[in-house]
N, C-alpha and C positions, 0 to 999 in steps of 0.2 A: 827867308824863303821868298821866291819871286812868284807872285800871283797874277791873275788876269788884270787886275787893276794897275799893276806895275808895268805892263806892256805898253809901249808907245809906238804908234804907227810911224813908219819912216825910219826907225832905228835900224842901223846896219851893225852887225857884230862880225868880227873877224876872229877866227879861231882855228886851232888844230894844226898838226904837222904829222904827216904819215908818209914814210918812205915806202915805195912800192918794191917789194922783195920778190925776186924771180921765183924762188921756191914756193912762195905763197900764191903767186899768179898761177903756177902749174897745179898746185894742190887744189885751189879753188876751182879751176877749170875742170880738173879731173873729176871732181865731185858734182859740179853743178852746171857747167857749160863746156862740155868736152869737144869744142870745135878745134880743128888742127892749128889754127893761128894763135890759139891760147895755150897750146901744148908743145909745139914743135918748131924749132928755129927754121928748119928748111921749108916746112910747109908755110910758115908765116912769111918767109922771104918772097914767096910767090904770090902774095896777096897785096891788097891796098895798104895794109899795115906795114909791110916791108920787113918786119921783125916781130918777135914774140910780143904780144900785147895782152893787157889785162882784160878780162871780161867786163863789159859795162856793169853787169850785176855785181862784180867784185868791187868796181869803183864805187857803186852805191853802198855796198857793205862797209867799205873803208870810210865813206862820208858819214854813214850812220854811227860808226864807232866814235869818230871825232865829235859828232853832234851830241851823243850821249855823254861822253866825257866832259864836254863843255857844260851840259845841263847839270851834271853832278857838281861840278866846280862852282856853279852859280846857284845851286839848290833851287832849281825851277820846280814848281808844283805841277809838272806835266802829268797828263793822264792818257797819253797815247795819241793815235792819229786815226781818223776815219779813212785816210787814203791820200794818194798822190793824184793830182789832176793833170800834170804835164811833166814829162821826163824826157830829157834830150841828152844824148851822148854826142858831144861836139868835136872832140879830137881823141885820138887814141891815147891810152895811158900805157906807159912802158915800164918794165923793171928799171929801177934807178931813178924814176921820177919821184918828186916829193910833192904831195898834195896838201892843200889847205882849203878852208871853207870861208864863205861869207854868206850870212843870212840877213835878209831884209824883211821887216814886218810890213805887209801890204795893207791889211785890214784886220779888224777884230769885231766880234759881236758876242753877246751873251746867247747861250742856248735858249731857245723858246720852250723846250720841254724839260730841260734839266737845269734848274736855277743855280745849282752848285758848280756849273761848268761854263767856261767861255771857249770860244772857237777863234783861233787866230790863223790867218792866211799868211804864208811867207814864201819867199823865193830863195832857194839855196843855189849858190854857185860854187862849184869846186874848181880850183885853179891848180895848175902845175907850177913847178919852180920858175917858169918863165912868165908867170902871171897871165898865162893863157887859160881861158875857161875851157874845161874839158867836159863838164857836165852841169846841167841846170835842172831844177825841178821846182814846181810850185805845188805846195801841199797845205793841208789843214792840220792844225794841231789842237788838241784839247788841253785845257789848263784849268786848275781849280780857281774858283772865285773866293776871295777872302770874305767879302760882305755879301752874303746870299740875298739879303733884302735890299741892297743898294741898286743904283742904276749907273749907266755909263756916264 
């Protein structure tokens, strides 16, 4: 199990592979972001995107799935997240793209009010198959402390 004490600042992890499937793009958009350029080829062709594109929120959901799968694989003692501080959609994501992730640990500290918990700051970058960044975010994650009485 990976605990707060095991996290090292500056470490970069590369993980995941998710093909963007046309039917999933349309299904997600139909339910959560029903803008024409996420639903219809002709409408999308008349926009900046040029063709059907995935919702940024769908890109975030695919990133989350890859991240959780990686956390399960490495048995991280995660406790959730208090939120995202910065989220950017840099390039459109299209059906047929294949996404992957890189996560960099920026800082960490123990919680002042919850001694059993640490807080890590990380930057996540999602890349397409051309190694072009399509999304970035900076967020905080909560993780269990192995030694509650210990110090950093």
